[in-house]
TORKOL-4160 file (C-alpha; in steps of 0.2 Angstrom, whole numbers, padded with zeros to 4 digits, m for minus):
334
<pt num="1" X="m0251" Y="m0056" Z="m0189"/>
<pt num="2" X="m0258" Y="m0044" Z="m0199"/>
<pt num="3" X="m0259" Y="m0047" Z="m0219"/>
<pt num="4" X="m0259" Y="m0025" Z="m0220"/>
<pt num="5" X="m0248" Y="m0021" Z="m0234"/>
<pt num="6" X="m0240" Y="m0004" Z="m0232"/>
<pt num="7" X="m0237" Y="0003" Z="m0251"/>
<pt num="8" X="m0237" Y="0022" Z="m0245"/>
<pt num="9" X="m0234" Y="0035" Z="m0233"/>
<pt num="10" X="m0245" Y="0051" Z="m0232"/>
<pt num="11" X="m0238" Y="0065" Z="m0231"/>
<pt num="12" X="m0241" Y="0071" Z="m0213"/>
<pt num="13" X="m0228" Y="0052" Z="m0211"/>
<pt num="14" X="m0219" Y="0058" Z="m0223"/>
<pt num="15" X="m0216" Y="0074" Z="m0217"/>
<pt num="16" X="m0208" Y="0067" Z="m0199"/>
<pt num="17" X="m0195" Y="0058" Z="m0208"/>
<pt num="18" X="m0183" Y="0074" Z="m0205"/>
<pt num="19" X="m0186" Y="0075" Z="m0185"/>
<pt num="20" X="m0180" Y="0054" Z="m0184"/>
<pt num="21" X="m0165" Y="0060" Z="m0196"/>
<pt num="22" X="m0161" Y="0072" Z="m0184"/>
<pt num="23" X="m0164" Y="0062" Z="m0167"/>
<pt num="24" X="m0152" Y="0047" Z="m0176"/>
<pt num="25" X="m0138" Y="0057" Z="m0186"/>
<pt num="26" X="m0135" Y="0063" Z="m0166"/>
<pt num="27" X="m0137" Y="0048" Z="m0156"/>
<pt num="28" X="m0123" Y="0042" Z="m0173"/>
<pt num="29" X="m0112" Y="0056" Z="m0168"/>
<pt num="30" X="m0113" Y="0054" Z="m0149"/>
<pt num="31" X="m0096" Y="0060" Z="m0141"/>
<pt num="32" X="m0098" Y="0063" Z="m0121"/>
<pt num="33" X="m0093" Y="0050" Z="m0110"/>
<pt num="34" X="m0102" Y="0033" Z="m0110"/>
<pt num="35" X="m0113" Y="0030" Z="m0095"/>
<pt num="36" X="m0105" Y="0011" Z="m0090"/>
<pt num="37" X="m0121" Y="0007" Z="m0079"/>
<pt num="38" X="m0130" Y="0010" Z="m0094"/>
<pt num="39" X="m0117" Y="0001" Z="m0105"/>
<pt num="40" X="m0119" Y="m0013" Z="m0092"/>
<pt num="41" X="m0136" Y="m0017" Z="m0093"/>
<pt num="42" X="m0139" Y="m0015" Z="m0111"/>
<pt num="43" X="m0122" Y="m0029" Z="m0115"/>
<pt num="44" X="m0132" Y="m0041" Z="m0103"/>
<pt num="45" X="m0147" Y="m0039" Z="m0113"/>
<pt num="46" X="m0139" Y="m0041" Z="m0129"/>
<pt num="47" X="m0129" Y="m0056" Z="m0122"/>
<pt num="48" X="m0148" Y="m0063" Z="m0117"/>
<pt num="49" X="m0157" Y="m0062" Z="m0133"/>
<pt num="50" X="m0144" Y="m0069" Z="m0143"/>
<pt num="51" X="m0145" Y="m0083" Z="m0132"/>
<pt num="52" X="m0129" Y="m0083" Z="m0123"/>
<pt num="53" X="m0125" Y="m0080" Z="m0105"/>
<pt num="54" X="m0119" Y="m0065" Z="m0097"/>
<pt num="55" X="m0100" Y="m0057" Z="m0101"/>
<pt num="56" X="m0086" Y="m0053" Z="m0092"/>
<pt num="57" X="m0087" Y="m0032" Z="m0097"/>
<pt num="58" X="m0071" Y="m0024" Z="m0096"/>
<pt num="59" X="m0068" Y="m0006" Z="m0101"/>
<pt num="60" X="m0057" Y="0003" Z="m0111"/>
<pt num="61" X="m0052" Y="0021" Z="m0114"/>
<pt num="62" X="m0048" Y="0017" Z="m0135"/>
<pt num="63" X="m0049" Y="0003" Z="m0147"/>
<pt num="64" X="m0031" Y="0003" Z="m0148"/>
<pt num="65" X="m0029" Y="0001" Z="m0131"/>
<pt num="66" X="m0041" Y="m0010" Z="m0128"/>
<pt num="67" X="m0031" Y="m0021" Z="m0141"/>
<pt num="68" X="m0013" Y="m0020" Z="m0135"/>
<pt num="69" X="m0022" Y="m0024" Z="m0116"/>
<pt num="70" X="m0031" Y="m0040" Z="m0123"/>
<pt num="71" X="m0017" Y="m0045" Z="m0132"/>
<pt num="72" X="m0005" Y="m0046" Z="m0114"/>
<pt num="73" X="m0018" Y="m0059" Z="m0108"/>
<pt num="74" X="m0011" Y="m0077" Z="m0108"/>
<pt num="75" X="m0024" Y="m0092" Z="m0116"/>
<pt num="76" X="m0032" Y="m0077" Z="m0127"/>
<pt num="77" X="m0044" Y="m0090" Z="m0137"/>
<pt num="78" X="m0051" Y="m0099" Z="m0117"/>
<pt num="79" X="m0053" Y="m0082" Z="m0110"/>
<pt num="80" X="m0063" Y="m0074" Z="m0123"/>
<pt num="81" X="m0071" Y="m0087" Z="m0133"/>
<pt num="82" X="m0080" Y="m0088" Z="m0150"/>
<pt num="83" X="m0083" Y="m0068" Z="m0158"/>
<pt num="84" X="m0102" Y="m0065" Z="m0160"/>
<pt num="85" X="m0104" Y="m0050" Z="m0167"/>
<pt num="86" X="m0110" Y="m0058" Z="m0183"/>
<pt num="87" X="m0120" Y="m0072" Z="m0170"/>
<pt num="88" X="m0130" Y="m0057" Z="m0164"/>
<pt num="89" X="m0134" Y="m0047" Z="m0181"/>
<pt num="90" X="m0140" Y="m0062" Z="m0186"/>
<pt num="91" X="m0151" Y="m0066" Z="m0169"/>
<pt num="92" X="m0156" Y="m0050" Z="m0165"/>
<pt num="93" X="m0155" Y="m0038" Z="m0179"/>
<pt num="94" X="m0159" Y="m0048" Z="m0193"/>
<pt num="95" X="m0174" Y="m0055" Z="m0189"/>
<pt num="96" X="m0180" Y="m0038" Z="m0182"/>
<pt num="97" X="m0178" Y="m0032" Z="m0199"/>
<pt num="98" X="m0188" Y="m0046" Z="m0207"/>
<pt num="99" X="m0202" Y="m0045" Z="m0197"/>
<pt num="100" X="m0203" Y="m0030" Z="m0199"/>
<pt num="101" X="m0200" Y="m0027" Z="m0218"/>
<pt num="102" X="m0213" Y="m0040" Z="m0220"/>
<pt num="103" X="m0225" Y="m0027" Z="m0217"/>
<pt num="104" X="m0220" Y="m0019" Z="m0233"/>
<pt num="105" X="m0222" Y="m0019" Z="m0252"/>
<pt num="106" X="m0205" Y="m0027" Z="m0257"/>
<pt num="107" X="m0200" Y="m0011" Z="m0267"/>
<pt num="108" X="m0208" Y="0001" Z="m0257"/>
<pt num="109" X="m0198" Y="m0002" Z="m0241"/>
<pt num="110" X="m0182" Y="0001" Z="m0252"/>
<pt num="111" X="m0186" Y="0017" Z="m0258"/>
<pt num="112" X="m0192" Y="0020" Z="m0239"/>
<pt num="113" X="m0173" Y="0017" Z="m0234"/>
<pt num="114" X="m0165" Y="0027" Z="m0247"/>
<pt num="115" X="m0176" Y="0041" Z="m0243"/>
<pt num="116" X="m0173" Y="0040" Z="m0223"/>
<pt num="117" X="m0154" Y="0038" Z="m0229"/>
<pt num="118" X="m0150" Y="0050" Z="m0242"/>
<pt num="119" X="m0157" Y="0068" Z="m0239"/>
<pt num="120" X="m0158" Y="0071" Z="m0259"/>
<pt num="121" X="m0166" Y="0057" Z="m0263"/>
<pt num="122" X="m0174" Y="0052" Z="m0277"/>
<pt num="123" X="m0159" Y="0065" Z="m0284"/>
<pt num="124" X="m0149" Y="0060" Z="m0273"/>
<pt num="125" X="m0134" Y="0053" Z="m0286"/>
<pt num="126" X="m0121" Y="0063" Z="m0293"/>
<pt num="127" X="m0114" Y="0058" Z="m0315"/>
<pt num="128" X="m0102" Y="0043" Z="m0307"/>
<pt num="129" X="m0118" Y="0036" Z="m0297"/>
<pt num="130" X="m0113" Y="0040" Z="m0282"/>
<pt num="131" X="m0124" Y="0048" Z="m0268"/>
<pt num="132" X="m0119" Y="0068" Z="m0265"/>
<pt num="133" X="m0122" Y="0065" Z="m0245"/>
<pt num="134" X="m0126" Y="0054" Z="m0232"/>
<pt num="135" X="m0137" Y="0058" Z="m0218"/>
<pt num="136" X="m0130" Y="0047" Z="m0207"/>
<pt num="137" X="m0111" Y="0048" Z="m0202"/>
<pt num="138" X="m0100" Y="0036" Z="m0213"/>
<pt num="139" X="m0082" Y="0031" Z="m0211"/>
<pt num="140" X="m0077" Y="0030" Z="m0194"/>
<pt num="141" X="m0077" Y="0014" Z="m0192"/>
<pt num="142" X="m0067" Y="0009" Z="m0205"/>
<pt num="143" X="m0056" Y="0023" Z="m0203"/>
<pt num="144" X="m0051" Y="0016" Z="m0183"/>
<pt num="145" X="m0046" Y="0000" Z="m0190"/>
<pt num="146" X="m0036" Y="0007" Z="m0204"/>
<pt num="147" X="m0026" Y="0017" Z="m0193"/>
<pt num="148" X="m0024" Y="0002" Z="m0181"/>
<pt num="149" X="m0018" Y="m0010" Z="m0192"/>
<pt num="150" X="m0005" Y="0005" Z="m0199"/>
<pt num="151" X="0000" Y="0007" Z="m0181"/>
<pt num="152" X="0005" Y="m0010" Z="m0174"/>
<pt num="153" X="0020" Y="m0017" Z="m0185"/>
<pt num="154" X="0018" Y="m0032" Z="m0199"/>
<pt num="155" X="0025" Y="m0044" Z="m0188"/>
<pt num="156" X="0009" Y="m0043" Z="m0173"/>
<pt num="157" X="m0006" Y="m0036" Z="m0190"/>
<pt num="158" X="0001" Y="m0058" Z="m0192"/>
<pt num="159" X="m0003" Y="m0064" Z="m0179"/>
<pt num="160" X="m0019" Y="m0073" Z="m0178"/>
<pt num="161" X="m0025" Y="m0064" Z="m0159"/>
<pt num="162" X="m0020" Y="m0048" Z="m0169"/>
<pt num="163" X="m0034" Y="m0052" Z="m0182"/>
<pt num="164" X="m0046" Y="m0061" Z="m0171"/>
<pt num="165" X="m0047" Y="m0043" Z="m0162"/>
<pt num="166" X="m0046" Y="m0031" Z="m0176"/>
<pt num="167" X="m0060" Y="m0042" Z="m0184"/>
<pt num="168" X="m0071" Y="m0043" Z="m0170"/>
<pt num="169" X="m0072" Y="m0024" Z="m0170"/>
<pt num="170" X="m0088" Y="m0016" Z="m0171"/>
<pt num="171" X="m0097" Y="0002" Z="m0170"/>
<pt num="172" X="m0116" Y="m0001" Z="m0163"/>
<pt num="173" X="m0115" Y="0016" Z="m0166"/>
<pt num="174" X="m0113" Y="0014" Z="m0184"/>
<pt num="175" X="m0131" Y="0005" Z="m0184"/>
<pt num="176" X="m0139" Y="0020" Z="m0185"/>
<pt num="177" X="m0147" Y="0022" Z="m0201"/>
<pt num="178" X="m0156" Y="0007" Z="m0195"/>
<pt num="179" X="m0161" Y="0012" Z="m0179"/>
<pt num="180" X="m0169" Y="0026" Z="m0190"/>
<pt num="181" X="m0178" Y="0016" Z="m0200"/>
<pt num="182" X="m0186" Y="0004" Z="m0187"/>
<pt num="183" X="m0187" Y="0020" Z="m0173"/>
<pt num="184" X="m0199" Y="0028" Z="m0190"/>
<pt num="185" X="m0209" Y="0011" Z="m0195"/>
<pt num="186" X="m0213" Y="0008" Z="m0177"/>
<pt num="187" X="m0219" Y="0025" Z="m0169"/>
<pt num="188" X="m0226" Y="0033" Z="m0185"/>
<pt num="189" X="m0235" Y="0016" Z="m0194"/>
<pt num="190" X="m0238" Y="0007" Z="m0179"/>
<pt num="191" X="m0229" Y="m0010" Z="m0184"/>
<pt num="192" X="m0227" Y="m0026" Z="m0176"/>
<pt num="193" X="m0211" Y="m0030" Z="m0170"/>
<pt num="194" X="m0202" Y="m0039" Z="m0153"/>
<pt num="195" X="m0202" Y="m0026" Z="m0141"/>
<pt num="196" X="m0189" Y="m0035" Z="m0131"/>
<pt num="197" X="m0177" Y="m0037" Z="m0147"/>
<pt num="198" X="m0179" Y="m0019" Z="m0153"/>
<pt num="199" X="m0178" Y="m0014" Z="m0136"/>
<pt num="200" X="m0159" Y="m0021" Z="m0135"/>
<pt num="201" X="m0155" Y="m0015" Z="m0150"/>
<pt num="202" X="m0160" Y="0003" Z="m0150"/>
<pt num="203" X="m0151" Y="0003" Z="m0132"/>
<pt num="204" X="m0136" Y="m0006" Z="m0137"/>
<pt num="205" X="m0135" Y="0008" Z="m0153"/>
<pt num="206" X="m0138" Y="0024" Z="m0139"/>
<pt num="207" X="m0126" Y="0018" Z="m0123"/>
<pt num="208" X="m0111" Y="0010" Z="m0131"/>
<pt num="209" X="m0100" Y="0015" Z="m0147"/>
<pt num="210" X="m0086" Y="0003" Z="m0152"/>
<pt num="211" X="m0087" Y="m0015" Z="m0142"/>
<pt num="212" X="m0079" Y="m0030" Z="m0143"/>
<pt num="213" X="m0092" Y="m0044" Z="m0144"/>
<pt num="214" X="m0084" Y="m0061" Z="m0137"/>
<pt num="215" X="m0093" Y="m0077" Z="m0131"/>
<pt num="216" X="m0086" Y="m0075" Z="m0113"/>
<pt num="217" X="m0079" Y="m0056" Z="m0113"/>
<pt num="218" X="m0088" Y="m0043" Z="m0120"/>
<pt num="219" X="m0074" Y="m0024" Z="m0120"/>
<pt num="220" X="m0081" Y="m0009" Z="m0123"/>
<pt num="221" X="m0074" Y="0010" Z="m0128"/>
<pt num="222" X="m0072" Y="0024" Z="m0122"/>
<pt num="223" X="m0082" Y="0037" Z="m0136"/>
<pt num="224" X="m0071" Y="0048" Z="m0145"/>
<pt num="225" X="m0072" Y="0066" Z="m0138"/>
<pt num="226" X="m0072" Y="0073" Z="m0155"/>
<pt num="227" X="m0078" Y="0070" Z="m0172"/>
<pt num="228" X="m0077" Y="0078" Z="m0188"/>
<pt num="229" X="m0085" Y="0076" Z="m0206"/>
<pt num="230" X="m0086" Y="0084" Z="m0221"/>
<pt num="231" X="m0101" Y="0091" Z="m0231"/>
<pt num="232" X="m0105" Y="0074" Z="m0236"/>
<pt num="233" X="m0106" Y="0065" Z="m0220"/>
<pt num="234" X="m0089" Y="0058" Z="m0222"/>
<pt num="235" X="m0078" Y="0059" Z="m0206"/>
<pt num="236" X="m0065" Y="0071" Z="m0215"/>
<pt num="237" X="m0052" Y="0085" Z="m0205"/>
<pt num="238" X="m0037" Y="0095" Z="m0214"/>
<pt num="239" X="m0024" Y="0100" Z="m0203"/>
<pt num="240" X="m0030" Y="0090" Z="m0189"/>
<pt num="241" X="m0038" Y="0073" Z="m0182"/>
<pt num="242" X="m0055" Y="0071" Z="m0188"/>
<pt num="243" X="m0056" Y="0057" Z="m0171"/>
<pt num="244" X="m0051" Y="0058" Z="m0157"/>
<pt num="245" X="m0051" Y="0048" Z="m0139"/>
<pt num="246" X="m0050" Y="0057" Z="m0120"/>
<pt num="247" X="m0033" Y="0044" Z="m0119"/>
<pt num="248" X="m0024" Y="0052" Z="m0135"/>
<pt num="249" X="m0028" Y="0042" Z="m0149"/>
<pt num="250" X="m0028" Y="0051" Z="m0165"/>
<pt num="251" X="m0037" Y="0046" Z="m0182"/>
<pt num="252" X="m0035" Y="0057" Z="m0196"/>
<pt num="253" X="m0046" Y="0055" Z="m0211"/>
<pt num="254" X="m0048" Y="0061" Z="m0229"/>
<pt num="255" X="m0067" Y="0062" Z="m0235"/>
<pt num="256" X="m0072" Y="0044" Z="m0225"/>
<pt num="257" X="m0055" Y="0036" Z="m0228"/>
<pt num="258" X="m0036" Y="0038" Z="m0223"/>
<pt num="259" X="m0027" Y="0051" Z="m0230"/>
<pt num="260" X="m0019" Y="0051" Z="m0245"/>
<pt num="261" X="0001" Y="0043" Z="m0241"/>
<pt num="262" X="0004" Y="0055" Z="m0260"/>
<pt num="263" X="m0004" Y="0070" Z="m0271"/>
<pt num="264" X="m0021" Y="0063" Z="m0279"/>
<pt num="265" X="m0018" Y="0064" Z="m0297"/>
<pt num="266" X="m0030" Y="0076" Z="m0307"/>
<pt num="267" X="m0040" Y="0076" Z="m0322"/>
<pt num="268" X="m0031" Y="0079" Z="m0335"/>
<pt num="269" X="m0014" Y="0073" Z="m0327"/>
<pt num="270" X="0001" Y="0066" Z="m0337"/>
<pt num="271" X="0013" Y="0053" Z="m0326"/>
<pt num="272" X="0031" Y="0052" Z="m0332"/>
<pt num="273" X="0038" Y="0032" Z="m0333"/>
<pt num="274" X="0046" Y="0028" Z="m0317"/>
<pt num="275" X="0036" Y="0040" Z="m0306"/>
<pt num="276" X="0031" Y="0028" Z="m0289"/>
<pt num="277" X="0012" Y="0027" Z="m0289"/>
<pt num="278" X="0001" Y="0019" Z="m0274"/>
<pt num="279" X="m0017" Y="0013" Z="m0277"/>
<pt num="280" X="m0027" Y="0020" Z="m0263"/>
<pt num="281" X="m0041" Y="0009" Z="m0267"/>
<pt num="282" X="m0030" Y="m0008" Z="m0261"/>
<pt num="283" X="m0015" Y="m0002" Z="m0256"/>
<pt num="284" X="m0004" Y="m0008" Z="m0268"/>
<pt num="285" X="0012" Y="0001" Z="m0274"/>
<pt num="286" X="0020" Y="0000" Z="m0290"/>
<pt num="287" X="0031" Y="0011" Z="m0304"/>
<pt num="288" X="0024" Y="0019" Z="m0318"/>
<pt num="289" X="0030" Y="0012" Z="m0335"/>
<pt num="290" X="0022" Y="0020" Z="m0350"/>
<pt num="291" X="0007" Y="0033" Z="m0349"/>
<pt num="292" X="m0003" Y="0041" Z="m0365"/>
<pt num="293" X="m0019" Y="0051" Z="m0370"/>
<pt num="294" X="m0032" Y="0037" Z="m0372"/>
<pt num="295" X="m0048" Y="0040" Z="m0383"/>
<pt num="296" X="m0057" Y="0026" Z="m0373"/>
<pt num="297" X="m0059" Y="0036" Z="m0357"/>
<pt num="298" X="m0055" Y="0054" Z="m0367"/>
<pt num="299" X="m0041" Y="0056" Z="m0350"/>
<pt num="300" X="m0023" Y="0049" Z="m0347"/>
<pt num="301" X="m0021" Y="0030" Z="m0344"/>
<pt num="302" X="m0005" Y="0020" Z="m0339"/>
<pt num="303" X="0002" Y="0004" Z="m0337"/>
<pt num="304" X="0009" Y="0001" Z="m0318"/>
<pt num="305" X="0023" Y="m0014" Z="m0311"/>
<pt num="306" X="0013" Y="m0016" Z="m0295"/>
<pt num="307" X="0024" Y="m0026" Z="m0282"/>
<pt num="308" X="0012" Y="m0029" Z="m0267"/>
<pt num="309" X="0010" Y="m0020" Z="m0252"/>
<pt num="310" X="0028" Y="m0009" Z="m0253"/>
<pt num="311" X="0039" Y="m0007" Z="m0267"/>
<pt num="312" X="0054" Y="m0020" Z="m0267"/>
<pt num="313" X="0072" Y="m0013" Z="m0266"/>
<pt num="314" X="0086" Y="m0018" Z="m0275"/>
<pt num="315" X="0092" Y="m0032" Z="m0265"/>
<pt num="316" X="0073" Y="m0042" Z="m0265"/>
<pt num="317" X="0069" Y="m0053" Z="m0277"/>
<pt num="318" X="0053" Y="m0046" Z="m0281"/>
<pt num="319" X="0043" Y="m0049" Z="m0301"/>
<pt num="320" X="0031" Y="m0035" Z="m0302"/>
<pt num="321" X="0013" Y="m0038" Z="m0310"/>
<pt num="322" X="0006" Y="m0028" Z="m0325"/>
<pt num="323" X="m0008" Y="m0016" Z="m0324"/>
<pt num="324" X="m0018" Y="m0005" Z="m0330"/>
<pt num="325" X="m0027" Y="0010" Z="m0324"/>
<pt num="326" X="m0034" Y="0028" Z="m0328"/>
<pt num="327" X="m0022" Y="0040" Z="m0318"/>
<pt num="328" X="m0036" Y="0048" Z="m0309"/>
<pt num="329" X="m0036" Y="0032" Z="m0298"/>
<pt num="330" X="m0017" Y="0034" Z="m0293"/>
<pt num="331" X="m0008" Y="0042" Z="m0279"/>
<pt num="332" X="0011" Y="0052" Z="m0286"/>
<pt num="333" X="0022" Y="0047" Z="m0273"/>
<pt num="334" X="0036" Y="0059" Z="m0282"/>
């Protein structure tokens, strides 16, 4: 391997980043039906590159439909085999990325990734150190998984087979950030790379959307035929689904996450003790027991008696736990 280490981009090279961003943003938001012949070829090559034999390939209309169908199969563990999603990432993606990363000065490579991912870099953070926007769509996989878990009842979501399937769900199209970075480095900077692994990685991102990768079986889902995002490129829509599959399965989203169950509290808002609230980051429910204006945070603060993922009724013996949270981090449920 060449010992030349890349430490900067020329003006001409830097000017090409935008076109690669747009190319891979488009790949990450494809909504036309998958080409099943191309999918089969890309899956076969992906398993071969991961040192696994060719799997049985199944197709489904959506991830929810796929889980429903697979759960009807007897002896599921033997039929599917192990979840190999992480093995694929380690054996193909991580090795490809590591080979490329070694050809850059470390701090410059991190800068290049940020430059590709955040269109306003280096002024890409707001006053709370959160990105002002994302170049590549965010929140699709997270919102779909959250909706699936919500749509199965509690007995099913605690079932080991359901957990195995929900944890195995991945979305190669969501890897477009790395697809863009690697494509730019290979095509523009002419770095050395593993041609076979890059071909496998690229084609999987371009041909597939949601998949379940198991040792014996790979389940491929159709792409959603509707995707809506906010100005920050987070999955979002108001008054309509942000994502929809052709089989009718719909996902509502609010700025990259599930829609709020209640009303999100605002700065300067006081919550009356006894009010039921939810902590959206964890899904915990509770009741406000004390609220006051805090000079520490220059806003209202409160103590909440939390009961877990549901609020117990009078007949349920459940001891709450008391935690302190700023009012703006809570949703009011009444």
